[in-house]
C-alpha positions as CSV (number, residue, x, y, z in Angstrom):
1,M,-23.5,-21.8,6.9
2,V,-22.3,-18.6,5.3
3,A,-25.1,-16.2,4.4
4,S,-25.6,-15.4,0.7
5,T,-25.9,-11.7,1.5
6,L,-24.5,-9.2,3.9
7,T,-26.3,-6.5,5.9
8,P,-25.6,-2.9,4.7
9,E,-23.6,-2.4,7.9
10,Q,-21.4,-5.3,7.2
11,R,-20.8,-4.2,3.6
12,D,-20.0,-0.7,4.7
13,K,-17.5,-2.0,7.3
14,I,-15.7,-4.2,4.7
15,L,-15.6,-1.5,2.0
16,R,-14.3,1.2,4.4
17,A,-11.6,-1.2,5.5
18,A,-10.7,-2.0,1.8
19,T,-10.5,1.7,0.8
20,S,-8.2,2.5,3.8
21,A,-5.3,0.8,1.9
22,P,-2.3,2.8,0.7
23,S,-1.7,3.5,-2.9
24,K,0.9,5.4,-5.0
25,H,0.2,9.2,-4.6
26,N,-3.2,8.1,-3.0
27,T,-4.6,7.4,-6.5
28,Q,-6.9,4.7,-5.0
29,P,-6.8,2.6,-8.2
30,W,-9.6,0.2,-7.4
31,W,-13.3,-0.5,-7.8
32,F,-15.4,-3.1,-6.2
33,R,-18.5,-5.2,-7.0
34,W,-20.6,-7.4,-4.7
35,D,-21.6,-10.9,-5.6
36,G,-23.8,-12.0,-2.8
37,A,-21.5,-12.1,0.2
38,D,-18.3,-12.1,-1.9
39,L,-16.4,-9.0,-2.9
40,E,-14.8,-8.5,-6.3
41,V,-11.7,-6.3,-6.4
42,H,-10.8,-4.7,-9.8
43,V,-8.0,-2.4,-11.0
44,D,-9.4,0.9,-12.2
45,P,-7.3,1.6,-15.3
46,G,-8.2,5.3,-15.3
47,R,-6.3,5.6,-12.0
48,V,-3.1,3.8,-13.1
49,L,-0.2,6.3,-13.6
50,P,0.9,5.9,-17.2
51,H,4.5,7.3,-16.6
52,A,5.3,6.3,-13.0
53,D,3.5,2.9,-13.2
54,P,3.4,1.8,-16.9
55,T,3.0,-1.9,-16.1
56,G,0.3,-1.3,-13.4
57,R,2.6,-3.1,-10.9
58,E,2.0,-0.6,-8.1
59,A,-1.7,-0.4,-8.9
60,H,-1.8,-4.2,-8.4
61,I,0.1,-3.8,-5.1
62,A,-2.4,-1.2,-3.9
63,C,-5.3,-3.5,-4.9
64,G,-3.6,-6.4,-3.0
65,A,-3.4,-4.2,0.0
66,A,-7.1,-3.4,-0.3
67,V,-7.8,-7.2,-0.5
68,F,-6.0,-7.8,2.8
69,A,-7.7,-4.8,4.5
70,A,-11.1,-6.2,3.2
71,R,-10.2,-9.5,4.8
72,L,-9.9,-7.6,8.1
73,G,-13.3,-6.1,7.5
74,Y,-14.8,-9.5,7.0
75,A,-13.3,-10.7,10.2
76,A,-14.6,-7.7,12.2
77,A,-18.0,-8.5,10.7
78,G,-17.7,-12.0,12.1
79,I,-17.2,-13.7,8.8
80,A,-14.3,-15.9,7.6
81,A,-13.1,-15.1,4.1
82,E,-10.5,-16.3,1.7
83,P,-9.0,-14.4,-1.2
84,V,-8.9,-15.9,-4.7
85,L,-6.4,-14.0,-6.7
86,L,-6.8,-13.5,-10.5
87,P,-10.0,-15.5,-10.6
88,D,-10.8,-14.9,-14.3
89,G,-8.0,-15.0,-16.9
90,A,-10.3,-13.5,-19.5
91,E,-10.6,-10.3,-17.3
92,P,-7.1,-9.3,-16.2
93,G,-8.4,-6.2,-14.3
94,F,-10.4,-8.5,-12.1
95,V,-7.7,-9.1,-9.6
96,A,-9.4,-10.8,-6.7
97,R,-12.5,-12.3,-5.3
98,I,-12.8,-12.3,-1.5
99,H,-14.9,-15.4,-0.8
100,A,-17.0,-15.7,2.4
101,V,-16.5,-19.2,3.8
102,D,-17.8,-21.3,6.7
103,G,-16.1,-21.2,10.0
104,A,-14.8,-18.6,12.4
105,P,-12.6,-15.7,11.2
106,D,-9.0,-15.5,12.3
107,A,-9.1,-13.8,15.7
108,R,-5.8,-11.9,14.9
109,F,-7.6,-10.3,11.9
110,E,-10.2,-8.6,14.1
111,T,-7.4,-7.2,16.3
112,L,-5.7,-5.8,13.2
113,Y,-8.9,-4.4,11.9
114,W,-9.1,-2.0,14.8
115,T,-5.6,-0.8,14.0
116,L,-6.6,0.4,10.4
117,P,-7.5,4.0,11.4
118,S,-4.1,4.5,12.9
119,R,-2.2,3.2,9.9
120,R,-0.8,6.3,8.2
121,T,1.9,7.0,5.6
122,N,4.3,9.2,7.7
123,R,6.5,11.5,5.7
124,A,7.4,13.5,8.8
125,P,10.5,12.8,10.9
126,F,10.3,9.8,13.1
127,R,11.5,9.7,16.7
128,D,15.2,9.2,16.7
129,T,14.9,5.7,18.3
130,P,15.3,2.4,16.5
131,V,12.3,0.1,15.8
132,P,12.5,-2.6,18.5
133,G,14.1,-5.9,17.4
134,M,11.1,-7.9,18.6
135,L,8.8,-5.8,16.4
136,L,11.0,-6.3,13.4
137,E,10.6,-10.0,13.9
138,Q,6.8,-9.6,14.0
139,L,7.0,-7.7,10.7
140,R,9.1,-10.4,9.1
141,D,6.5,-13.0,10.3
142,A,3.7,-10.9,8.9
143,A,5.3,-10.8,5.5
144,R,6.1,-14.5,5.5
145,D,2.5,-15.3,6.5
146,E,1.4,-13.7,3.2
147,G,4.1,-15.5,1.1
148,T,6.7,-12.7,0.8
149,W,10.0,-11.7,2.5
150,L,10.7,-8.5,4.4
151,R,14.4,-7.9,4.2
152,I,15.5,-5.5,6.9
153,V,18.5,-3.6,5.6
154,D,20.5,-2.7,8.7
155,R,24.2,-3.6,8.1
156,E,26.9,-2.0,6.1
157,P,27.7,-1.9,3.2
158,A,24.1,-2.9,2.3
159,Y,22.5,0.0,4.2
160,E,24.6,2.7,2.5
161,H,24.2,1.0,-0.8
162,L,20.4,1.2,-0.6
163,L,20.6,4.8,0.4
164,T,22.9,5.5,-2.6
165,L,20.4,3.8,-5.0
166,I,17.5,5.9,-3.6
167,R,19.6,9.1,-4.0
168,E,20.7,8.1,-7.5
169,A,17.1,7.3,-8.6
170,T,15.9,10.6,-7.2
171,G,18.5,12.4,-9.2
172,L,17.6,10.6,-12.4
173,E,13.9,11.4,-12.1
174,E,12.6,13.0,-15.3
175,E,10.4,16.0,-15.5
176,H,7.4,14.2,-17.0
177,L,7.2,12.1,-13.8
178,R,7.1,15.2,-11.7
179,D,4.5,16.7,-13.9
180,E,2.4,13.6,-13.6
181,R,2.8,13.5,-9.8
182,A,1.9,17.2,-9.4
183,R,-1.6,16.4,-10.6
184,W,-2.1,14.2,-7.5
185,V,0.1,15.9,-4.9
186,A,-0.9,19.2,-3.3
187,A,-3.1,20.0,-6.2
188,A,-4.6,23.5,-6.3
189,D,-8.2,22.2,-5.8
190,E,-7.2,19.7,-3.1
191,I,-9.9,21.0,-0.7
192,H,-12.5,19.5,-2.9
193,R,-10.7,16.2,-3.6
194,R,-11.2,12.8,-2.0
195,D,-7.9,11.4,-3.5
196,G,-4.3,12.5,-3.9
197,V,-1.9,13.7,-1.2
198,P,-2.9,17.1,0.3
199,A,-0.2,19.5,1.4
200,A,-0.9,18.7,5.1
201,S,0.2,15.1,4.5
202,L,3.4,15.8,2.7
203,G,5.5,16.3,5.8
204,P,8.2,19.0,6.0
205,S,11.1,19.5,3.7
206,A,14.3,18.0,5.0
207,A,16.6,20.7,6.5
208,A,19.6,18.6,5.4
209,P,20.0,16.1,2.6
210,T,18.6,12.7,3.4
211,G,18.2,9.7,1.0
212,A,15.5,8.0,2.9
213,V,12.6,10.4,2.6
214,R,10.8,10.9,-0.7
215,D,9.8,14.5,-1.2
216,L,6.6,14.2,-3.3
217,A,6.6,18.0,-3.9
218,A,10.3,18.3,-5.0
219,G,10.9,21.4,-7.1
220,R,7.6,23.1,-6.0
221,E,6.9,25.7,-3.4
222,I,4.2,24.6,-0.9
223,P,3.2,27.5,1.4
224,S,3.6,26.9,5.1
225,R,5.2,23.5,4.7
226,G,8.3,24.3,6.7
227,T,11.5,22.3,7.2
228,A,12.7,19.8,9.8
229,V,15.7,17.7,10.7
230,F,14.9,14.0,10.0
231,E,16.1,11.0,12.0
232,R,19.7,10.1,11.5
233,R,19.3,6.4,10.6
234,P,15.8,5.2,9.8
235,T,15.0,1.6,9.5
236,L,15.0,0.5,5.9
237,A,13.4,-2.6,4.5
238,V,12.7,-4.2,1.1
239,L,9.6,-6.2,0.5
240,E,10.4,-9.0,-1.9
241,T,8.6,-11.8,-3.8
242,P,9.9,-14.9,-5.6
243,A,8.9,-13.6,-9.1
244,D,7.5,-10.6,-10.8
245,T,4.0,-11.5,-12.1
246,A,0.7,-9.9,-11.5
247,L,0.1,-12.6,-8.9
248,D,3.3,-11.6,-7.1
249,W,2.3,-8.0,-7.1
250,L,-1.1,-8.8,-5.5
251,T,0.7,-11.0,-3.0
252,A,3.1,-8.2,-2.2
253,G,0.2,-5.9,-1.6
254,Q,-1.4,-8.2,0.9
255,A,1.9,-8.6,2.7
256,L,2.5,-4.9,2.7
257,M,-0.8,-4.2,4.4
258,R,-0.3,-6.9,6.9
259,V,3.2,-5.5,7.8
260,L,1.9,-1.9,8.0
261,V,-1.0,-2.7,10.3
262,T,1.1,-5.0,12.5
263,G,3.6,-2.2,12.9
264,A,0.9,0.4,13.6
265,R,-0.4,-1.7,16.6
266,Y,2.9,-0.8,18.3
267,G,3.3,2.8,17.2
268,M,5.4,2.2,14.1
269,A,4.8,4.0,10.9
270,A,6.3,3.9,7.4
271,S,6.7,5.9,4.2
272,F,7.9,4.6,0.9
273,A,11.2,5.2,-0.9
274,N,10.4,3.4,-4.2
275,Q,12.4,5.6,-6.4
276,P,15.0,2.9,-7.4
277,L,12.1,0.5,-8.2
278,E,11.0,2.9,-11.0
279,D,14.3,2.3,-12.8
280,P,14.7,-1.2,-14.2
281,D,18.4,-1.3,-13.7
282,L,18.3,0.1,-10.2
283,R,15.5,-2.2,-9.3
284,I,17.7,-5.2,-10.0
285,E,20.3,-3.7,-7.7
286,T,17.8,-3.2,-4.9
287,A,16.8,-6.8,-4.8
288,S,18.6,-9.4,-2.6
289,E,20.5,-12.4,-4.0
290,A,18.4,-14.9,-2.1
291,K,17.4,-18.0,-4.1
292,H,13.7,-17.8,-3.5
293,Y,13.2,-14.0,-2.8
294,G,14.9,-11.5,-4.9
295,T,12.3,-9.4,-6.7
296,A,12.0,-6.0,-4.9
297,Q,8.4,-4.8,-4.8
298,M,8.5,-2.0,-2.1
299,V,11.2,-0.1,-0.2
300,L,10.0,1.1,3.2
301,R,11.4,3.7,5.5
302,M,10.1,2.7,9.0
303,G,10.3,4.3,12.4
304,M,8.4,5.0,15.6
305,G,5.9,7.5,14.3
306,V,4.1,10.6,15.2
307,D,0.6,11.6,14.5
308,V,0.1,12.8,10.9
309,P,-3.2,13.7,9.1
310,A,-5.0,11.0,7.3
311,T,-5.1,11.3,3.5
312,P,-8.6,11.6,2.1
313,R,-10.6,8.6,0.7
314,R,-13.3,8.5,-1.9
315,D,-16.8,7.8,-0.7
316,V,-17.7,4.2,-0.6
317,A,-20.6,4.8,-3.1
318,D,-18.0,6.1,-5.6
319,V,-16.0,2.9,-5.7
320,V,-18.8,0.3,-6.0
321,R,-20.3,-0.8,-9.3
322,P,-23.6,-2.5,-9.9
323,P,-23.8,-6.3,-9.7
324,R,-23.1,-8.4,-12.8
325,T,-26.1,-9.4,-14.9
326,A,-26.9,-12.7,-16.5
327,D,-26.9,-11.3,-20.0
328,A,-23.3,-10.2,-19.5
329,G,-22.2,-13.8,-19.4
330,H,-22.3,-14.1,-15.6
331,P,-25.1,-15.2,-13.3
332,A,-26.7,-12.4,-11.3
333,P,-26.1,-12.7,-7.6
């Protein structure tokens, strides 16, 4: 029978796994609450970017990624767990409950758990070798296992069309988006921060134009950043869902995390080229015409990676809120 409480060590393992998830500009837009052995996952509205993510779509994707990572933490703690997405319609920011259940955890999840520390967003050049075809099949399977579709864009004219959309969206970016991003990317006081993207994680500037690498510090001078020649033809993929609801966003987040850690097991890394998804018209063009999958949620640049610094994470104590109380309309755990 599942225990009603977890040890401090188990809780710490699960929370550290959850907070390892990627998020836009490393905003870490989540907070958590324990309810016995169950973990609640909530969107933190104060960390949702009002200009770059006005609907909260990418914040939900980040929280979905945290849900999947937490599932890996449960498995590593020897506990089977199932996610219940959007468990309370009266509380839309309450996006998931990870419910501890009877039975043995998925053995594959514990293996993926040990890959979490090596999962990095890599904005540096990849090795100029293609991602192996067998690995791409595993990535597709990982996405399908979480109810999404990972469309590998590798043939012409689709490949060049996607690069064109990324370049077009980059050129259309408005100044207020760059100003908003500057508060999170290579901020002046970054040495004291536990969020955002520090200069060391930006990667070098591209020595020649490339449409596949997003320069988060475009238009700014970052000392000692340097330049580099990037790979000639990175692997590009679009993560898609059947629809575009909050449930789809959370599902996409879980699939994204499963794809990323699956790839990291074999030395693959990714960065994100989501510029066209921030423009409604270009987002429609980015999607496939498949009957069941056609809503683009993430654009990934993937390759065989190199070691890059980890971005910082907030302390676990800073992302956990106290248990609910009976007088708030919920039973105390």
